[in-house]
DRENVOKOL-533217 format. One record per residue: x, y, z of N, C-alpha, C, O in turn; residue number from 0. Coordinates in nm, 3 decimals, always signed. Layout:
N
{{X, Y, Z}, {X, Y, Z}, {X, Y, Z}, {X, Y, Z}, NUM};
...
// end
This chain:
178
{{+13.320, +17.707, +13.300}, {+13.196, +17.707, +13.226}, {+13.221, +17.642, +13.089}, {+13.323, +17.668, +13.026}, 0};
{{+13.130, +17.559, +13.044}, {+13.149, +17.494, +12.914}, {+13.131, +17.592, +12.798}, {+13.059, +17.691, +12.809}, 1};
{{+13.198, +17.561, +12.686}, {+13.178, +17.637, +12.563}, {+13.054, +17.590, +12.488}, {+12.990, +17.667, +12.418}, 2};
{{+13.021, +17.462, +12.504}, {+12.906, +17.402, +12.438}, {+12.851, +17.290, +12.526}, {+12.926, +17.222, +12.596}, 3};
{{+12.721, +17.272, +12.522}, {+12.655, +17.163, +12.594}, {+12.600, +17.065, +12.492}, {+12.536, +17.105, +12.394}, 4};
{{+12.624, +16.937, +12.514}, {+12.577, +16.832, +12.425}, {+12.477, +16.745, +12.500}, {+12.505, +16.699, +12.611}, 5};
{{+12.362, +16.724, +12.439}, {+12.263, +16.632, +12.494}, {+12.265, +16.507, +12.408}, {+12.236, +16.512, +12.288}, 6};
{{+12.300, +16.395, +12.468}, {+12.303, +16.267, +12.396}, {+12.161, +16.211, +12.392}, {+12.105, +16.177, +12.496}, 7};
{{+12.104, +16.201, +12.272}, {+11.964, +16.161, +12.258}, {+11.942, +16.069, +12.138}, {+11.840, +16.080, +12.070}, 8};
{{+12.036, +15.979, +12.113}, {+12.023, +15.898, +11.993}, {+12.018, +15.749, +12.015}, {+12.039, +15.673, +11.921}, 9};
{{+11.989, +15.706, +12.137}, {+11.991, +15.563, +12.167}, {+11.872, +15.489, +12.112}, {+11.782, +15.546, +12.050}, 10};
{{+11.873, +15.360, +12.137}, {+11.766, +15.273, +12.087}, {+11.651, +15.259, +12.187}, {+11.541, +15.222, +12.147}, 11};
{{+11.675, +15.286, +12.315}, {+11.568, +15.279, +12.415}, {+11.505, +15.141, +12.427}, {+11.385, +15.131, +12.454}, 12};
{{+11.582, +15.037, +12.409}, {+11.526, +14.902, +12.403}, {+11.463, +14.858, +12.535}, {+11.359, +14.791, +12.535}, 13};
{{+11.524, +14.893, +12.649}, {+11.467, +14.850, +12.777}, {+11.337, +14.920, +12.811}, {+11.257, +14.871, +12.891}, 14};
{{+11.316, +15.036, +12.749}, {+11.191, +15.109, +12.767}, {+11.094, +15.085, +12.652}, {+10.981, +15.133, +12.653}, 15};
{{+11.139, +15.011, +12.552}, {+11.060, +14.990, +12.430}, {+11.022, +15.123, +12.366}, {+10.912, +15.138, +12.311}, 16};
{{+11.114, +15.219, +12.373}, {+11.088, +15.351, +12.317}, {+11.220, +15.413, +12.272}, {+11.296, +15.462, +12.355}, 17};
{{+11.249, +15.411, +12.141}, {+11.375, +15.469, +12.095}, {+11.380, +15.621, +12.107}, {+11.486, +15.680, +12.091}, 18};
{{+11.268, +15.682, +12.134}, {+11.264, +15.828, +12.145}, {+11.246, +15.871, +12.291}, {+11.150, +15.940, +12.325}, 19};
{{+11.339, +15.828, +12.377}, {+11.331, +15.864, +12.519}, {+11.326, +16.014, +12.539}, {+11.264, +16.063, +12.634}, 20};
{{+11.391, +16.088, +12.449}, {+11.395, +16.233, +12.461}, {+11.256, +16.295, +12.461}, {+11.237, +16.405, +12.513}, 21};
{{+11.159, +16.225, +12.403}, {+11.024, +16.280, +12.390}, {+10.930, +16.235, +12.501}, {+10.812, +16.271, +12.500}, 22};
{{+10.980, +16.157, +12.595}, {+10.899, +16.117, +12.710}, {+10.870, +16.241, +12.793}, {+10.958, +16.324, +12.815}, 23};
{{+10.747, +16.252, +12.839}, {+10.704, +16.370, +12.915}, {+10.709, +16.344, +13.066}, {+10.669, +16.239, +13.116}, 24};
{{+10.761, +16.445, +13.134}, {+10.758, +16.449, +13.280}, {+10.718, +16.592, +13.316}, {+10.780, +16.688, +13.270}, 25};
{{+10.615, +16.605, +13.397}, {+10.572, +16.739, +13.437}, {+10.531, +16.827, +13.321}, {+10.552, +16.949, +13.325}, 26};
{{+10.472, +16.768, +13.217}, {+10.421, +16.846, +13.105}, {+10.522, +16.885, +13.000}, {+10.487, +16.951, +12.902}, 27};
{{+10.648, +16.845, +13.017}, {+10.753, +16.878, +12.920}, {+10.830, +16.751, +12.885}, {+10.835, +16.657, +12.964}, 28};
{{+10.889, +16.750, +12.767}, {+10.971, +16.635, +12.730}, {+11.104, +16.641, +12.805}, {+11.148, +16.747, +12.849}, 29};
{{+11.166, +16.525, +12.817}, {+11.299, +16.521, +12.880}, {+11.394, +16.615, +12.805}, {+11.477, +16.682, +12.867}, 30};
{{+11.382, +16.619, +12.673}, {+11.469, +16.706, +12.594}, {+11.443, +16.853, +12.625}, {+11.538, +16.930, +12.639}, 31};
{{+11.317, +16.891, +12.637}, {+11.286, +17.031, +12.669}, {+11.344, +17.073, +12.804}, {+11.396, +17.183, +12.818}, 32};
{{+11.334, +16.984, +12.904}, {+11.392, +17.015, +13.035}, {+11.541, +17.044, +13.022}, {+11.592, +17.140, +13.080}, 33};
{{+11.612, +16.959, +12.945}, {+11.757, +16.976, +12.930}, {+11.789, +17.106, +12.855}, {+11.870, +17.187, +12.901}, 34};
{{+11.726, +17.125, +12.740}, {+11.757, +17.243, +12.659}, {+11.730, +17.371, +12.736}, {+11.811, +17.463, +12.732}, 35};
{{+11.617, +17.378, +12.804}, {+11.581, +17.503, +12.874}, {+11.683, +17.540, +12.981}, {+11.709, +17.658, +13.003}, 36};
{{+11.741, +17.442, +13.046}, {+11.842, +17.474, +13.147}, {+11.980, +17.495, +13.084}, {+12.049, +17.592, +13.117}, 37};
{{+12.020, +17.406, +12.996}, {+12.156, +17.411, +12.942}, {+12.182, +17.532, +12.855}, {+12.294, +17.581, +12.850}, 38};
{{+12.080, +17.582, +12.785}, {+12.103, +17.697, +12.696}, {+12.143, +17.821, +12.776}, {+12.194, +17.917, +12.718}, 39};
{{+12.120, +17.822, +12.907}, {+12.166, +17.934, +12.990}, {+12.316, +17.929, +13.012}, {+12.379, +18.030, +13.045}, 40};
{{+12.375, +17.809, +12.994}, {+12.518, +17.792, +13.016}, {+12.601, +17.814, +12.891}, {+12.707, +17.876, +12.896}, 41};
{{+12.552, +17.762, +12.778}, {+12.629, +17.765, +12.653}, {+12.538, +17.720, +12.540}, {+12.428, +17.670, +12.565}, 42};
{{+12.582, +17.737, +12.415}, {+12.503, +17.683, +12.304}, {+12.484, +17.532, +12.321}, {+12.570, +17.462, +12.374}, 43};
{{+12.369, +17.482, +12.274}, {+12.333, +17.341, +12.293}, {+12.330, +17.269, +12.159}, {+12.280, +17.321, +12.059}, 44};
{{+12.387, +17.148, +12.158}, {+12.382, +17.059, +12.043}, {+12.316, +16.931, +12.090}, {+12.353, +16.876, +12.194}, 45};
{{+12.218, +16.882, +12.015}, {+12.153, +16.755, +12.046}, {+12.212, +16.650, +11.954}, {+12.201, +16.660, +11.832}, 46};
{{+12.275, +16.549, +12.012}, {+12.336, +16.440, +11.936}, {+12.232, +16.330, +11.921}, {+12.193, +16.264, +12.018}, 47};
{{+12.187, +16.310, +11.798}, {+12.082, +16.211, +11.767}, {+12.134, +16.109, +11.667}, {+12.241, +16.127, +11.608}, 48};
{{+12.058, +16.004, +11.650}, {+12.085, +15.908, +11.542}, {+11.951, +15.874, +11.479}, {+11.845, +15.911, +11.530}, 49};
{{+11.956, +15.804, +11.368}, {+11.832, +15.767, +11.301}, {+11.754, +15.661, +11.380}, {+11.640, +15.631, +11.346}, 50};
{{+11.816, +15.604, +11.485}, {+11.742, +15.514, +11.574}, {+11.629, +15.590, +11.643}, {+11.530, +15.531, +11.685}, 51};
{{+11.646, +15.720, +11.655}, {+11.547, +15.805, +11.721}, {+11.497, +15.910, +11.622}, {+11.511, +16.030, +11.643}, 52};
{{+11.438, +15.862, +11.514}, {+11.397, +15.950, +11.404}, {+11.295, +16.055, +11.448}, {+11.299, +16.168, +11.400}, 53};
{{+11.203, +16.019, +11.538}, {+11.105, +16.117, +11.586}, {+11.175, +16.228, +11.664}, {+11.135, +16.344, +11.658}, 54};
{{+11.281, +16.193, +11.737}, {+11.357, +16.294, +11.811}, {+11.426, +16.388, +11.715}, {+11.428, +16.509, +11.737}, 55};
{{+11.484, +16.334, +11.608}, {+11.550, +16.419, +11.507}, {+11.448, +16.518, +11.449}, {+11.475, +16.638, +11.441}, 56};
{{+11.333, +16.467, +11.409}, {+11.229, +16.554, +11.351}, {+11.184, +16.660, +11.452}, {+11.165, +16.776, +11.415}, 57};
{{+11.168, +16.622, +11.578}, {+11.128, +16.714, +11.683}, {+11.231, +16.826, +11.699}, {+11.196, +16.943, +11.708}, 58};
{{+11.359, +16.788, +11.701}, {+11.465, +16.887, +11.716}, {+11.465, +16.986, +11.600}, {+11.484, +17.106, +11.620}, 59};
{{+11.445, +16.935, +11.480}, {+11.442, +17.023, +11.363}, {+11.324, +17.120, +11.374}, {+11.339, +17.239, +11.346}, 60};
{{+11.207, +17.069, +11.413}, {+11.089, +17.155, +11.429}, {+11.113, +17.264, +11.533}, {+11.070, +17.378, +11.517}, 61};
{{+11.183, +17.228, +11.642}, {+11.208, +17.324, +11.750}, {+11.323, +17.419, +11.720}, {+11.344, +17.516, +11.792}, 62};
{{+11.397, +17.392, +11.613}, {+11.511, +17.477, +11.579}, {+11.636, +17.446, +11.658}, {+11.727, +17.529, +11.664}, 63};
{{+11.643, +17.328, +11.719}, {+11.762, +17.289, +11.795}, {+11.874, +17.251, +11.698}, {+11.849, +17.198, +11.590}, 64};
{{+11.995, +17.280, +11.738}, {+12.112, +17.239, +11.660}, {+12.131, +17.089, +11.679}, {+12.138, +17.042, +11.793}, 65};
{{+12.140, +17.013, +11.569}, {+12.146, +16.868, +11.575}, {+12.276, +16.818, +11.513}, {+12.318, +16.865, +11.407}, 66};
{{+12.338, +16.722, +11.579}, {+12.447, +16.646, +11.520}, {+12.393, +16.506, +11.497}, {+12.351, +16.439, +11.592}, 67};
{{+12.393, +16.462, +11.373}, {+12.342, +16.330, +11.340}, {+12.456, +16.230, +11.346}, {+12.544, +16.228, +11.259}, 68};
{{+12.454, +16.147, +11.449}, {+12.558, +16.046, +11.473}, {+12.520, +15.916, +11.403}, {+12.403, +15.895, +11.370}, 69};
{{+12.619, +15.828, +11.380}, {+12.588, +15.702, +11.311}, {+12.502, +15.605, +11.392}, {+12.446, +15.512, +11.335}, 70};
{{+12.492, +15.624, +11.523}, {+12.407, +15.536, +11.604}, {+12.472, +15.403, +11.635}, {+12.404, +15.301, +11.646}, 71};
{{+12.603, +15.404, +11.651}, {+12.676, +15.280, +11.683}, {+12.691, +15.258, +11.832}, {+12.754, +15.161, +11.875}, 72};
{{+12.636, +15.346, +11.911}, {+12.645, +15.336, +12.056}, {+12.696, +15.465, +12.116}, {+12.762, +15.545, +12.051}, 73};
{{+12.662, +15.483, +12.244}, {+12.695, +15.606, +12.315}, {+12.844, +15.641, +12.306}, {+12.877, +15.753, +12.266}, 74};
{{+12.937, +15.549, +12.341}, {+13.078, +15.588, +12.341}, {+13.129, +15.630, +12.203}, {+13.200, +15.730, +12.192}, 75};
{{+13.093, +15.556, +12.099}, {+13.143, +15.589, +11.966}, {+13.081, +15.718, +11.914}, {+13.152, +15.802, +11.858}, 76};
{{+12.951, +15.735, +11.931}, {+12.886, +15.857, +11.885}, {+12.942, +15.979, +11.957}, {+12.966, +16.083, +11.895}, 77};
{{+12.963, +15.967, +12.088}, {+13.020, +16.078, +12.165}, {+13.163, +16.108, +12.119}, {+13.199, +16.224, +12.104}, 78};
{{+13.241, +16.006, +12.098}, {+13.380, +16.025, +12.055}, {+13.387, +16.099, +11.921}, {+13.468, +16.190, +11.905}, 79};
{{+13.301, +16.061, +11.828}, {+13.298, +16.130, +11.698}, {+13.262, +16.278, +11.714}, {+13.322, +16.364, +11.651}, 80};
{{+13.163, +16.306, +11.798}, {+13.122, +16.444, +11.818}, {+13.230, +16.525, +11.889}, {+13.255, +16.640, +11.853}, 81};
{{+13.295, +16.465, +11.990}, {+13.401, +16.537, +12.061}, {+13.517, +16.572, +11.967}, {+13.580, +16.677, +11.983}, 82};
{{+13.546, +16.486, +11.871}, {+13.650, +16.518, +11.772}, {+13.611, +16.642, +11.691}, {+13.696, +16.724, +11.658}, 83};
{{+13.484, +16.654, +11.661}, {+13.437, +16.772, +11.586}, {+13.442, +16.898, +11.671}, {+13.456, +17.009, +11.618}, 84};
{{+13.431, +16.882, +11.802}, {+13.430, +16.997, +11.893}, {+13.567, +17.017, +11.959}, {+13.577, +17.084, +12.063}, 85};
{{+13.671, +16.961, +11.900}, {+13.806, +16.968, +11.955}, {+13.845, +17.112, +11.986}, {+13.821, +17.203, +11.907}, 86};
{{+13.905, +17.131, +12.100}, {+13.948, +17.264, +12.142}, {+13.845, +17.338, +12.226}, {+13.873, +17.448, +12.274}, 87};
{{+13.727, +17.279, +12.242}, {+13.623, +17.342, +12.322}, {+13.602, +17.265, +12.453}, {+13.628, +17.145, +12.461}, 88};
{{+13.556, +17.335, +12.552}, {+13.512, +17.271, +12.676}, {+13.367, +17.226, +12.654}, {+13.281, +17.307, +12.619}, 89};
{{+13.341, +17.095, +12.674}, {+13.212, +17.038, +12.638}, {+13.147, +16.971, +12.759}, {+13.207, +16.882, +12.821}, 90};
{{+13.027, +17.013, +12.791}, {+12.946, +16.946, +12.893}, {+12.855, +16.848, +12.820}, {+12.783, +16.886, +12.728}, 91};
{{+12.857, +16.721, +12.862}, {+12.777, +16.618, +12.798}, {+12.676, +16.564, +12.899}, {+12.712, +16.528, +13.011}, 92};
{{+12.549, +16.561, +12.858}, {+12.441, +16.512, +12.944}, {+12.356, +16.414, +12.863}, {+12.313, +16.445, +12.752}, 93};
{{+12.331, +16.298, +12.919}, {+12.238, +16.205, +12.856}, {+12.097, +16.255, +12.874}, {+12.060, +16.300, +12.983}, 94};
{{+12.016, +16.248, +12.769}, {+11.879, +16.297, +12.777}, {+11.800, +16.218, +12.881}, {+11.702, +16.268, +12.936}, 95};
{{+11.842, +16.096, +12.909}, {+11.768, +16.009, +13.001}, {+11.812, +16.022, +13.146}, {+11.768, +15.944, +13.230}, 96};
{{+11.898, +16.119, +13.176}, {+11.940, +16.143, +13.314}, {+11.856, +16.257, +13.371}, {+11.869, +16.372, +13.328}, 97};
{{+11.771, +16.225, +13.467}, {+11.685, +16.325, +13.530}, {+11.752, +16.366, +13.661}, {+11.749, +16.291, +13.759}, 98};
{{+11.811, +16.484, +13.661}, {+11.895, +16.526, +13.774}, {+11.857, +16.664, +13.824}, {+11.799, +16.745, +13.750}, 99};
{{+11.890, +16.691, +13.950}, {+11.872, +16.828, +13.999}, {+11.977, +16.919, +13.938}, {+12.091, +16.878, +13.916}, 100};
{{+11.940, +17.041, +13.911}, {+12.034, +17.135, +13.852}, {+12.152, +17.160, +13.946}, {+12.261, +17.194, +13.899}, 101};
{{+12.134, +17.144, +14.076}, {+12.244, +17.161, +14.171}, {+12.354, +17.057, +14.147}, {+12.472, +17.086, +14.168}, 102};
{{+12.317, +16.937, +14.104}, {+12.417, +16.833, +14.073}, {+12.499, +16.875, +13.952}, {+12.621, +16.856, +13.949}, 103};
{{+12.434, +16.932, +13.853}, {+12.504, +16.982, +13.736}, {+12.599, +17.095, +13.776}, {+12.713, +17.098, +13.730}, 104};
{{+12.552, +17.185, +13.859}, {+12.637, +17.296, +13.906}, {+12.760, +17.245, +13.979}, {+12.869, +17.301, +13.964}, 105};
{{+12.744, +17.138, +14.058}, {+12.857, +17.080, +14.130}, {+12.961, +17.026, +14.031}, {+13.081, +17.048, +14.049}, 106};
{{+12.917, +16.957, +13.929}, {+13.010, +16.903, +13.829}, {+13.084, +17.017, +13.760}, {+13.206, +17.010, +13.743}, 107};
{{+13.013, +17.120, +13.720}, {+13.076, +17.232, +13.650}, {+13.176, +17.304, +13.740}, {+13.284, +17.341, +13.694}, 108};
{{+13.142, +17.322, +13.867}, {+13.235, +17.391, +13.958}, {+13.361, +17.309, +13.983}, {+13.463, +17.365, +14.022}, 109};
{{+13.355, +17.179, +13.962}, {+13.473, +17.094, +13.984}, {+13.574, +17.109, +13.871}, {+13.687, +17.061, +13.883}, 110};
{{+13.536, +17.176, +13.762}, {+13.627, +17.196, +13.649}, {+13.752, +17.271, +13.691}, {+13.856, +17.258, +13.628}, 111};
{{+13.743, +17.349, +13.797}, {+13.856, +17.428, +13.843}, {+13.975, +17.342, +13.882}, {+14.086, +17.393, +13.899}, 112};
{{+13.953, +17.210, +13.898}, {+14.062, +17.120, +13.935}, {+14.161, +17.098, +13.822}, {+14.267, +17.040, +13.846}, 113};
{{+14.129, +17.141, +13.701}, {+14.222, +17.131, +13.590}, {+14.225, +16.996, +13.522}, {+14.309, +16.973, +13.435}, 114};
{{+14.136, +16.906, +13.559}, {+14.134, +16.775, +13.494}, {+14.072, +16.788, +13.355}, {+13.987, +16.874, +13.331}, 115};
{{+14.115, +16.701, +13.266}, {+14.062, +16.707, +13.129}, {+13.925, +16.643, +13.117}, {+13.842, +16.687, +13.037}, 116};
{{+13.901, +16.540, +13.195}, {+13.770, +16.475, +13.193}, {+13.720, +16.466, +13.337}, {+13.788, +16.412, +13.424}, 117};
{{+13.603, +16.520, +13.360}, {+13.539, +16.510, +13.490}, {+13.407, +16.439, +13.467}, {+13.320, +16.488, +13.395}, 118};
{{+13.392, +16.323, +13.530}, {+13.275, +16.240, +13.507}, {+13.196, +16.226, +13.637}, {+13.254, +16.219, +13.745}, 119};
{{+13.065, +16.222, +13.625}, {+12.978, +16.207, +13.741}, {+12.953, +16.060, +13.771}, {+12.944, +15.977, +13.680}, 120};
{{+12.942, +16.030, +13.900}, {+12.902, +15.896, +13.943}, {+12.784, +15.910, +14.038}, {+12.765, +16.012, +14.103}, 121};
{{+12.705, +15.804, +14.043}, {+12.591, +15.799, +14.134}, {+12.583, +15.657, +14.187}, {+12.568, +15.561, +14.111}, 122};
{{+12.592, +15.646, +14.319}, {+12.590, +15.514, +14.385}, {+12.693, +15.420, +14.326}, {+12.667, +15.301, +14.304}, 123};
{{+12.812, +15.474, +14.301}, {+12.923, +15.394, +14.253}, {+12.923, +15.363, +14.104}, {+13.013, +15.295, +14.056}, 124};
{{+12.825, +15.412, +14.030}, {+12.815, +15.386, +13.887}, {+12.833, +15.516, +13.808}, {+12.787, +15.622, +13.851}, 125};
{{+12.899, +15.506, +13.694}, {+12.907, +15.622, +13.606}, {+12.769, +15.652, +13.551}, {+12.693, +15.560, +13.519}, 126};
{{+12.737, +15.778, +13.540}, {+12.611, +15.823, +13.481}, {+12.644, +15.911, +13.360}, {+12.755, +15.964, +13.351}, 127};
{{+12.550, +15.928, +13.267}, {+12.580, +16.006, +13.146}, {+12.583, +16.156, +13.170}, {+12.496, +16.231, +13.126}, 128};
{{+12.687, +16.197, +13.243}, {+12.710, +16.338, +13.273}, {+12.860, +16.357, +13.288}, {+12.921, +16.300, +13.379}, 129};
{{+12.919, +16.438, +13.200}, {+13.064, +16.457, +13.205}, {+13.101, +16.593, +13.148}, {+13.027, +16.652, +13.070}, 130};
{{+13.217, +16.639, +13.189}, {+13.271, +16.764, +13.139}, {+13.408, +16.735, +13.080}, {+13.496, +16.682, +13.147}, 131};
{{+13.425, +16.770, +12.953}, {+13.551, +16.751, +12.883}, {+13.613, +16.888, +12.863}, {+13.551, +16.975, +12.801}, 132};
{{+13.734, +16.909, +12.914}, {+13.795, +17.042, +12.908}, {+13.859, +17.065, +12.772}, {+13.871, +16.974, +12.689}, 133};
{{+13.898, +17.190, +12.751}, {+13.979, +17.223, +12.634}, {+14.112, +17.149, +12.649}, {+14.146, +17.104, +12.758}, 134};
{{+14.185, +17.138, +12.540}, {+14.317, +17.074, +12.551}, {+14.404, +17.156, +12.645}, {+14.407, +17.279, +12.638}, 135};
{{+14.473, +17.085, +12.733}, {+14.562, +17.153, +12.826}, {+14.693, +17.188, +12.757}, {+14.740, +17.115, +12.669}, 136};
{{+14.752, +17.299, +12.796}, {+14.877, +17.344, +12.734}, {+14.992, +17.248, +12.762}, {+15.086, +17.240, +12.683}, 137};
{{+14.986, +17.176, +12.876}, {+15.094, +17.083, +12.908}, {+15.076, +16.946, +12.842}, {+15.159, +16.857, +12.859}, 138};
{{+14.966, +16.929, +12.768}, {+14.942, +16.803, +12.698}, {+14.892, +16.690, +12.785}, {+14.861, +16.582, +12.734}, 139};
{{+14.884, +16.711, +12.915}, {+14.838, +16.606, +13.007}, {+14.687, +16.589, +12.996}, {+14.615, +16.683, +12.962}, 140};
{{+14.642, +16.470, +13.026}, {+14.498, +16.443, +13.027}, {+14.461, +16.385, +13.162}, {+14.473, +16.264, +13.183}, 141};
{{+14.417, +16.467, +13.253}, {+14.377, +16.420, +13.384}, {+14.232, +16.374, +13.383}, {+14.154, +16.410, +13.295}, 142};
{{+14.197, +16.295, +13.483}, {+14.061, +16.241, +13.495}, {+14.019, +16.250, +13.641}, {+14.098, +16.223, +13.732}, 143};
{{+13.895, +16.290, +13.662}, {+13.842, +16.289, +13.799}, {+13.695, +16.249, +13.795}, {+13.628, +16.259, +13.693}, 144};
{{+13.648, +16.203, +13.910}, {+13.507, +16.167, +13.925}, {+13.446, +16.255, +14.032}, {+13.510, +16.287, +14.133}, 145};
{{+13.322, +16.293, +14.009}, {+13.248, +16.372, +14.106}, {+13.128, +16.288, +14.150}, {+13.035, +16.267, +14.072}, 146};
{{+13.130, +16.238, +14.275}, {+13.015, +16.160, +14.322}, {+12.895, +16.251, +14.350}, {+12.908, +16.356, +14.413}, 147};
{{+12.779, +16.208, +14.301}, {+12.656, +16.285, +14.318}, {+12.558, +16.209, +14.408}, {+12.436, +16.223, +14.393}, 148};
{{+12.610, +16.130, +14.499}, {+12.527, +16.044, +14.582}, {+12.433, +16.119, +14.676}, {+12.335, +16.063, +14.723}, 149};
{{+12.464, +16.245, +14.704}, {+12.379, +16.320, +14.798}, {+12.252, +16.374, +14.730}, {+12.166, +16.432, +14.797}, 150};
{{+12.241, +16.355, +14.599}, {+12.125, +16.404, +14.525}, {+12.031, +16.290, +14.490}, {+12.074, +16.175, +14.474}, 151};
{{+11.904, +16.322, +14.478}, {+11.806, +16.226, +14.424}, {+11.804, +16.245, +14.273}, {+11.786, +16.356, +14.225}, 152};
{{+11.821, +16.136, +14.199}, {+11.816, +16.144, +14.053}, {+11.773, +16.011, +13.997}, {+11.765, +15.911, +14.068}, 153};
{{+11.746, +16.009, +13.867}, {+11.706, +15.886, +13.799}, {+11.772, +15.881, +13.662}, {+11.764, +15.977, +13.585}, 154};
{{+11.836, +15.769, +13.633}, {+11.889, +15.743, +13.500}, {+11.785, +15.654, +13.432}, {+11.775, +15.535, +13.463}, 155};
{{+11.709, +15.710, +13.342}, {+11.587, +15.645, +13.291}, {+11.620, +15.544, +13.182}, {+11.641, +15.578, +13.066}, 156};
{{+11.624, +15.417, +13.224}, {+11.650, +15.308, +13.130}, {+11.540, +15.203, +13.130}, {+11.528, +15.125, +13.035}, 157};
{{+11.460, +15.199, +13.235}, {+11.354, +15.099, +13.248}, {+11.225, +15.169, +13.288}, {+11.227, +15.285, +13.329}, 158};
{{+11.112, +15.101, +13.276}, {+10.986, +15.161, +13.324}, {+10.993, +15.200, +13.472}, {+10.936, +15.301, +13.511}, 159};
{{+11.062, +15.121, +13.553}, {+11.079, +15.155, +13.695}, {+11.154, +15.287, +13.711}, {+11.116, +15.370, +13.793}, 160};
{{+11.261, +15.306, +13.634}, {+11.337, +15.431, +13.639}, {+11.250, +15.550, +13.600}, {+11.259, +15.657, +13.660}, 161};
{{+11.166, +15.531, +13.499}, {+11.077, +15.638, +13.455}, {+10.979, +15.675, +13.565}, {+10.954, +15.794, +13.588}, 162};
{{+10.925, +15.577, +13.633}, {+10.835, +15.606, +13.746}, {+10.908, +15.680, +13.857}, {+10.851, +15.770, +13.919}, 163};
{{+11.034, +15.644, +13.882}, {+11.113, +15.714, +13.984}, {+11.133, +15.861, +13.944}, {+11.122, +15.950, +14.029}, 164};
{{+11.161, +15.887, +13.817}, {+11.177, +16.025, +13.771}, {+11.048, +16.103, +13.789}, {+11.050, +16.220, +13.829}, 165};
{{+10.937, +16.040, +13.759}, {+10.807, +16.108, +13.776}, {+10.778, +16.134, +13.924}, {+10.719, +16.237, +13.958}, 166};
{{+10.818, +16.042, +14.011}, {+10.803, +16.066, +14.157}, {+10.889, +16.184, +14.201}, {+10.844, +16.268, +14.279}, 167};
{{+11.011, +16.191, +14.150}, {+11.099, +16.304, +14.184}, {+11.035, +16.435, +14.142}, {+11.035, +16.533, +14.217}, 168};
{{+10.979, +16.438, +14.021}, {+10.915, +16.561, +13.974}, {+10.797, +16.596, +14.064}, {+10.778, +16.713, +14.098}, 169};
{{+10.718, +16.498, +14.103}, {+10.603, +16.522, +14.190}, {+10.645, +16.581, +14.323}, {+10.577, +16.668, +14.378}, 170};
{{+10.758, +16.535, +14.376}, {+10.807, +16.584, +14.506}, {+10.868, +16.723, +14.496}, {+10.849, +16.806, +14.585}, 171};
{{+10.943, +16.748, +14.389}, {+11.022, +16.871, +14.384}, {+10.968, +16.979, +14.293}, {+10.987, +17.097, +14.321}, 172};
{{+10.901, +16.943, +14.186}, {+10.834, +17.035, +14.091}, {+10.927, +17.134, +14.022}, {+10.890, +17.186, +13.917}, 173};
{{+11.043, +17.160, +14.074}, {+11.138, +17.251, +14.007}, {+11.279, +17.212, +14.049}, {+11.299, +17.131, +14.139}, 174};
{{+11.374, +17.272, +13.981}, {+11.513, +17.246, +14.015}, {+11.569, +17.119, +13.954}, {+11.680, +17.078, +13.987}, 175};
{{+11.493, +17.055, +13.867}, {+11.537, +16.933, +13.799}, {+11.540, +16.957, +13.650}, {+11.473, +17.045, +13.597}, 176};
{{+11.620, +16.876, +13.583}, {+11.620, +16.879, +13.436}, {+11.639, +16.740, +13.382}, {+11.643, +16.721, +13.261}, 177};
// end
């Protein structure tokens, strides 16, 4: 089980022409609300934002969410800076734009028992913004594993087409997604 859950929500959203993807609504709730409502059952939640998504930052503050303000230099660098601050903790990282079934998240978390330091999710052969970073191992080793989530229906929302796919998934399933 993670010690903390991080929602990455600070991108520019250029392909969607919307830097505040976290505030896009599906099924009457924002993508961010879907994530927070599920993840807070697992561990405390931190929303990683940048000033590229100023409306998202303001929304998080209004909602009382814990916010880490990243420099906005890109997903890998912003995540790396935050992970350094959370050193020594087991961290589950989820991109706000990944619309996934909660069962896929459960599968990733259950794979932590393998003892790897980084467990990353893949979908149809591509990495998706979902990973589990373990606490530092006592032996100093850093193992890596991938968990394929190909058996699940999901959408990584980067384009208008992806957004429509996420809305179709919600229409079909109505629950069990975040």
